[in-house]
N, C-alpha and C positions, 0 to 999 in steps of 0.2 A: 388626509395628511397623516403621515406616521411620525411620532415623536418617541424619542428614547435615547439612550447613551449612544454616543458617536460611534464607538467600536462595533456595537450591536447593529446599528443602522448600516455601516459599510459592509458587515457580513450579509446583511439581508440583501443589499445591492449586488453583492457577488453572486448569492444563491438565485436571486430573481433574474439575473441576466441569462442564465441558462434556461429559463422558462419564457423567455420573450415570445409573445404571440399566442400563449396558451391561455385558456379561461381561468379566472381566479379559483373556481371550484375544483379544478384539476390540481392547480398548484398547491393550495392549502391542504389538500388530502394526501400530497407526496412528499412534503418536506417537513423536517422537524425543526422548529426554531427554539434555540436555547432561551431560557429566561434571562440569563445574564451572561456577560462574557467570561466570568469565573467558571460557570457551569460549562460553557462551550469549550474553554481550555482544558478543563478537567476531562471531558469526554474526548477531546482531541488527543490528549496525552494518552489516555487508555487505548484509544484506536492505534495510535502510533506504535506504542509498545507491543500490542497484540500482532501488528503487522511485522515488526522486527522479529518477534518470536516465531511467527510462521515462516519468515524468510530463513531464519537460522535452522528450523526443521527441514525445510525443503533443501537447503544446501547440504545438511547432514545426509538426508536420504540420497541426494544426488551423488555424494561421495561414496555412499554404500553401494549404489548401483555401479558406479565406475569400478570399484573394487571387485564386484562380482564379474562384470564384463571382462576386466583385465585377467582375472583368474580362469574365467571361461576359455578365453583365447590363449592362455599360457603366456601373456606378455612378460618380458623381462623388465627390470627396473629402468634400463635404458629406454627401451620401447615405450614404457609408460610416460617417461619424461618428453620423448618426441610427441606423443599423442597429446600430452597436456601443454604442449608448446614450450617446455623448458629448455629443449635443446634444438637450435636451428641448424640446418644443414647448409 
């Protein structure tokens, strides 16, 4: 039987659901359990912020690539609007 704070036990249930049918030796070696919900929330916030930053970087790179391609093909501002879906025919 496992005892602990309710929030932490719910988190454990969510994690273990993904490991159903696996031996405990495999599970325990592949999951990281936080000591407290506060620690979990701190780590979660850090990861969410990192993901946001990476997505912003990817978006910026995609925009740079788009500009290079538009220049390469010599597209006008009107053609770029059409390509980007800003003007419908």
